[in-house]
C-alpha positions as CSV (number, residue, x, y, z in Angstrom):
1,M,158.1,248.0,369.7
2,L,160.7,245.3,370.3
3,L,162.9,247.7,372.2
4,N,160.5,246.9,375.1
5,Y,161.4,243.2,375.0
6,Q,165.1,243.3,375.0
7,K,167.5,244.0,377.9
8,K,169.6,247.0,377.4
9,L,173.3,246.2,377.0
10,K,175.6,247.3,379.9
11,G,179.2,248.4,379.6
12,K,181.4,251.1,378.2
13,K,182.2,249.5,374.8
14,I,179.8,247.9,372.4
15,G,180.5,246.0,369.2
16,L,178.2,246.4,366.2
17,V,177.6,244.1,363.3
18,F,175.3,244.6,360.3
19,G,174.2,242.4,357.4
20,S,171.3,241.2,355.4
21,F,171.5,237.7,357.0
22,A,169.9,235.9,354.1
23,P,170.6,233.6,355.8
24,L,172.6,234.1,359.1
25,H,175.7,231.9,358.7
26,Q,179.0,231.1,360.3
27,G,180.7,234.0,358.4
28,H,178.4,236.4,360.3
29,L,179.0,234.5,363.5
30,D,182.7,235.0,363.1
31,L,182.0,238.8,363.4
32,I,179.3,238.6,366.0
33,M,181.2,236.4,368.4
34,R,184.3,238.6,368.2
35,A,182.1,241.7,368.6
36,K,180.4,240.5,371.8
37,K,183.5,239.0,373.4
38,E,186.0,241.8,372.7
39,N,183.5,244.3,374.1
40,D,180.8,244.4,376.7
41,G,178.2,243.1,374.3
42,A,177.1,243.4,370.6
43,I,174.2,244.9,368.7
44,V,173.3,243.1,365.5
45,F,171.5,245.1,362.8
46,V,169.4,243.0,360.3
47,C,169.3,245.1,357.2
48,G,167.2,244.8,354.0
49,Y,164.0,245.8,352.3
50,T,161.0,244.2,350.5
51,G,162.2,242.5,347.3
52,D,165.9,242.3,348.3
53,K,168.1,239.3,347.8
54,G,166.4,237.4,350.6
55,D,163.0,237.3,348.9
56,P,160.8,235.4,348.5
57,R,162.1,232.6,350.8
58,L,163.6,234.9,353.4
59,P,161.9,238.3,353.5
60,V,163.5,240.8,355.8
61,N,160.8,240.4,358.5
62,K,161.6,236.7,358.8
63,R,165.3,237.3,358.9
64,Y,164.8,239.7,361.8
65,R,162.6,237.2,363.6
66,Y,164.9,234.2,363.1
67,T,168.0,236.2,364.1
68,R,166.3,237.3,367.4
69,E,165.3,233.7,367.9
70,F,168.9,232.5,367.4
71,F,170.2,234.9,370.1
72,K,167.2,234.7,372.4
73,D,169.2,233.2,375.3
74,D,172.3,235.4,374.8
75,D,172.2,238.5,377.1
76,L,175.3,239.9,375.3
77,V,173.6,240.2,372.0
78,A,170.7,242.6,371.1
79,V,169.1,242.3,367.6
80,Y,167.4,245.2,365.8
81,S,166.3,245.8,362.2
82,I,166.8,248.6,359.7
83,D,164.7,248.7,356.6
84,D,166.3,250.9,354.0
85,L,163.1,251.6,352.1
86,D,161.1,252.4,355.3
87,L,164.0,254.6,356.4
88,G,163.9,256.4,353.0
89,V,167.6,256.3,352.3
90,E,169.3,255.4,349.1
91,L,170.5,251.8,348.8
92,Y,174.2,250.8,349.2
93,P,176.7,252.2,348.4
94,N,174.8,255.4,348.8
95,G,172.7,256.4,351.8
96,W,175.4,255.9,354.4
97,E,174.7,259.1,356.3
98,G,171.0,258.5,356.8
99,W,171.6,254.8,357.6
100,L,174.2,255.7,360.3
101,E,171.9,258.2,361.9
102,E,169.3,255.5,362.3
103,A,171.9,253.1,363.7
104,K,173.1,255.7,366.2
105,R,169.5,256.3,367.3
106,I,168.9,252.6,367.9
107,F,172.3,252.4,369.7
108,E,171.3,255.0,372.2
109,L,168.0,253.2,373.0
110,A,169.7,249.7,373.2
111,V,172.5,250.6,375.7
112,E,172.3,251.8,379.3
113,D,175.3,254.1,378.8
114,K,174.5,256.5,375.9
115,D,178.2,257.6,376.0
116,A,179.4,254.0,375.4
117,T,182.0,253.6,372.7
118,R,180.8,251.7,369.6
119,V,183.0,249.6,367.4
120,W,181.9,248.2,364.1
121,Y,183.0,244.7,363.0
122,V,183.0,244.0,359.3
123,G,184.2,241.3,356.9
124,E,184.4,243.5,353.8
125,V,187.2,246.0,353.2
126,D,184.9,248.5,351.5
127,Y,182.6,248.6,354.5
128,Y,185.7,249.2,356.7
129,N,186.8,252.1,354.6
130,D,183.3,253.6,354.4
131,L,183.0,253.6,358.2
132,I,186.5,254.8,358.9
133,N,186.0,257.7,356.4
134,R,182.9,258.7,358.3
135,G,184.6,258.9,361.6
136,E,183.5,255.5,363.0
137,S,185.6,253.0,364.8
138,A,185.8,249.7,362.9
139,V,187.6,246.3,363.0
140,Y,188.1,244.4,359.7
141,I,188.1,240.6,360.0
142,N,189.6,238.7,357.1
143,R,187.5,235.6,356.5
144,A,189.2,234.5,353.4
145,E,190.4,231.1,354.8
146,N,186.9,230.0,355.7
147,Y,184.8,232.2,353.4
148,I,181.1,231.6,353.1
149,S,178.4,233.9,351.8
150,G,174.6,234.0,351.6
151,T,174.9,233.9,347.8
152,M,176.8,230.6,348.0
153,I,174.3,229.2,350.5
154,R,171.2,230.2,348.5
155,A,172.7,228.6,345.3
156,N,173.0,225.2,347.1
157,P,171.8,225.2,350.7
158,L,172.4,221.4,351.2
159,R,176.1,221.7,350.2
160,H,176.6,224.3,352.9
161,W,174.0,223.0,355.4
162,N,176.3,223.0,358.4
163,K,177.2,226.7,357.9
164,I,173.6,227.8,358.2
165,A,172.4,229.1,361.6
166,M,169.9,226.6,363.1
167,T,166.9,229.0,363.1
168,F,167.3,229.6,359.4
169,R,167.6,226.0,358.2
170,R,163.8,225.6,358.2
171,S,163.7,228.0,355.2
172,F,166.0,225.8,353.2
173,C,164.8,222.3,354.2
174,H,163.3,220.3,351.4
175,N,160.0,219.2,352.8
176,V,158.5,216.0,351.2
177,L,154.9,215.2,351.9
178,I,153.4,211.7,351.4
179,M,149.6,211.5,351.2
180,G,146.9,209.0,350.5
181,T,144.0,207.1,351.9
182,A,144.2,204.7,354.8
183,A,146.5,201.6,354.8
184,E,148.3,202.5,351.6
185,G,151.7,202.4,353.2
186,K,152.3,206.1,353.9
187,T,153.6,205.7,357.4
188,T,156.0,202.9,356.5
189,L,157.2,204.8,353.5
190,A,157.9,208.0,355.4
191,S,159.6,206.0,358.2
192,D,161.8,203.9,355.7
193,L,162.8,207.0,353.8
194,G,163.7,208.9,357.0
195,K,165.8,206.0,358.1
196,Y,167.4,205.5,354.7
197,F,168.6,209.1,354.5
198,G,169.1,209.6,358.2
199,T,166.7,212.6,358.3
200,P,163.6,213.5,360.4
201,Y,160.2,212.0,359.5
202,S,156.7,212.3,360.9
203,W,153.8,209.9,361.2
204,E,150.0,210.2,360.9
205,W,149.3,212.0,364.2
206,A,145.7,210.8,364.3
207,Q,146.8,207.2,364.8
208,N,148.4,208.2,368.1
209,Y,145.3,210.2,369.0
210,V,143.1,207.1,368.5
211,R,145.3,205.0,370.7
212,D,146.0,207.6,373.4
213,N,142.3,208.4,373.8
214,A,140.9,204.9,373.3
215,I,138.6,206.3,370.7
216,S,137.5,205.0,367.3
217,D,137.7,207.4,364.3
218,W,133.9,207.1,363.6
219,E,133.5,208.7,367.1
220,F,135.4,211.8,366.1
221,D,133.6,215.1,366.5
222,S,134.9,218.5,365.4
223,T,136.9,218.9,368.5
224,D,138.8,215.6,367.8
225,F,139.4,216.6,364.2
226,M,140.7,220.0,365.3
227,A,143.1,218.4,367.7
228,C,144.4,216.2,364.9
229,L,144.9,219.2,362.6
230,E,146.9,221.0,365.3
231,G,148.8,217.9,366.3
232,Q,149.9,217.0,362.8
233,Y,150.9,220.6,362.0
234,Q,153.0,220.9,365.2
235,Q,154.6,217.5,364.8
236,N,155.7,218.3,361.2
237,R,157.0,221.7,362.4
238,T,159.0,220.2,365.2
239,M,160.6,217.7,362.9
240,I,161.6,220.4,360.4
241,N,163.3,222.3,363.2
242,A,165.0,219.2,364.6
243,Y,168.8,219.4,365.2
244,H,169.3,216.2,363.2
245,N,167.6,217.6,360.2
246,R,170.1,217.4,357.3
247,G,168.0,219.3,354.8
248,V,165.3,216.8,353.9
249,F,162.1,216.0,355.9
250,F,159.5,213.3,355.1
251,A,156.0,213.9,356.4
252,D,153.3,211.3,356.6
253,S,150.1,213.2,356.0
254,D,149.0,216.8,356.6
255,S,145.9,218.7,357.3
256,L,144.3,217.9,353.9
257,T,144.5,214.2,354.8
258,T,142.5,214.9,357.9
259,K,140.1,216.9,355.9
260,M,139.7,214.0,353.5
261,Y,138.6,211.7,356.3
262,A,136.3,214.3,357.9
263,E,134.5,214.8,354.6
264,Q,133.7,211.1,354.3
265,Y,132.7,210.6,357.9
266,A,130.4,213.7,357.7
267,K,128.5,212.0,354.9
268,D,127.8,208.9,357.0
269,D,124.9,208.9,359.5
270,T,126.7,206.2,361.6
271,C,129.5,208.6,362.3
272,T,129.5,211.4,364.9
273,L,130.7,214.3,362.8
274,T,127.9,216.4,361.3
275,P,128.0,218.2,358.0
276,E,127.9,221.5,359.9
277,E,130.9,220.5,361.9
278,Y,132.8,219.3,358.8
279,S,132.4,222.8,357.3
280,R,134.4,224.2,360.2
281,V,137.0,221.5,360.1
282,A,137.5,222.0,356.3
283,I,138.1,225.7,356.8
284,M,140.7,225.1,359.4
285,A,142.3,222.3,357.4
286,E,142.9,224.6,354.5
287,E,144.2,227.4,356.8
288,Y,146.8,225.0,358.1
289,A,147.6,223.9,354.6
290,R,148.4,227.5,353.6
291,K,150.9,227.8,356.4
292,C,152.9,224.9,355.0
293,R,155.6,224.8,352.3
294,W,156.0,221.5,350.5
295,D,158.8,221.2,347.9
296,K,157.5,217.8,346.7
297,I,154.2,216.0,347.2
298,Y,153.6,212.3,346.6
299,I,150.1,210.9,346.6
300,L,149.6,207.2,346.7
301,R,146.8,205.9,344.5
302,P,144.5,203.4,346.2
303,K,145.0,199.8,345.2
304,G,144.5,196.4,346.6
305,K,142.8,195.2,349.7
306,F,142.5,197.3,352.8
307,T,144.5,196.0,355.7
308,D,142.6,196.0,358.9
309,G,144.8,197.4,361.7
310,N,141.8,197.2,364.2
311,D,141.9,201.0,364.5
312,R,140.0,202.1,361.3
313,F,136.3,202.5,360.3
314,M,136.0,199.4,358.1
315,I,132.7,200.4,356.6
316,R,134.6,203.2,354.6
317,S,137.4,200.9,353.5
318,S,136.3,199.4,350.2
319,L,138.4,200.3,347.1
320,E,135.5,202.2,345.6
321,V,135.2,204.4,348.7
322,R,138.9,204.9,348.9
323,E,139.0,206.0,345.2
324,K,136.4,208.6,346.0
325,M,138.5,209.8,349.0
326,F,141.5,209.9,346.7
327,E,139.6,212.1,344.3
328,S,138.6,214.4,347.1
329,L,142.2,214.6,348.3
330,V,143.4,215.5,344.9
331,E,140.9,218.3,344.6
332,S,142.0,219.7,347.9
333,V,145.7,219.5,346.9
334,K,145.0,221.4,343.7
335,K,143.1,224.1,345.7
336,C,145.8,224.6,348.4
337,Y,149.1,223.6,346.9
338,D,151.2,223.9,343.7
339,W,150.1,221.0,341.6
340,S,153.3,221.1,339.6
341,K,155.1,219.7,342.7
342,V,152.8,216.6,342.9
343,T,153.6,213.1,341.7
344,I,151.0,210.3,341.8
345,L,152.5,207.0,342.8
346,D,150.7,203.8,341.8
347,G,153.4,201.2,341.8
348,S,154.2,198.5,344.4
349,Y,155.7,199.6,347.7
350,I,159.3,199.0,346.6
351,E,158.7,200.8,343.3
352,N,157.3,203.8,345.1
353,F,160.1,203.8,347.6
354,E,162.8,203.6,344.9
355,R,161.1,206.4,342.9
356,I,161.3,208.8,345.9
357,V,164.8,207.7,346.7
358,R,165.9,208.6,343.2
359,D,164.2,212.0,343.4
360,V,165.8,212.8,346.8
361,K,169.3,211.7,345.7
362,T,168.9,214.2,342.8
363,V,168.1,216.9,345.3
364,L,171.1,216.1,347.5
365,E,173.4,216.3,344.4
366,S,171.9,219.5,342.9
367,G,170.5,221.3,345.9
368,E,167.0,221.6,344.5
369,F,164.0,219.6,343.2
């Protein structure tokens, strides 16, 4: 289907590059840049199958999508996919004949001149010999001086962060979620951590929504809550994909935090949200939650006096009410996320801050939580 969405390559000589791209990295780009500049363009074949070395973090369909996204503004590169299992050929080092037939078929569809010469660019001597022995034209590029591999990156993504193609970094970013009831320090904590480590951080999107629309949260109906669900999700997503992301992202709240507020407001007759509307909000909140990947979740336990920022519904601010909201939040987290990744924080602000700093420093050293 995607043949309809890519421009056909023009010219008499086309370079070809194949790989699993789990992830796409500078080693692959060494080949692709040479292939497109020494010829009239390049075709990139994303290869793999369900359960290969990219799974579960980078299944072949995602690698195909992210590679297309990376080259979306490059008219000299066309990206296609070959799934070995769908094709029905044996896996490497066997199956070359059937695989090459599929590559030739795609080649003829991807170029304007079906008689154009094709030249393979490879970084492995075995690939070069296999292609030459089958009558193909190939160029071997020795990358020994600046060698990087997908295996090395998957073992410790943060150590090789700058070698990972931008569109693939989202799959290796360590996403840290900070949750809790109102006025417990989530926003300040996420901000301070982001500044401390020099990485992206988000804030509770609903706070901006309240200010921008001159609305109080007790006035929120289902439309307002839905807007907050989408806004928080998109803000977190934007920060994860930010150019200045160095491999760790701190999020202040997510959709389950919004669900927690909505549940409480739906129980209060003085609030606009009805129980019927809440049921729809809850379904959407959990759907958004299932789209997220959090490597670590910190939940702040309610404590102390609620600080009035003049933008919260003060009737729902007592410690007793916030403890009930906390319990509701915990149940939602257990339902939608992996509880083994959760840590409950009940210390002072500086104790909580230092606990997270220690955890993140461990990640930066080891590459994983």
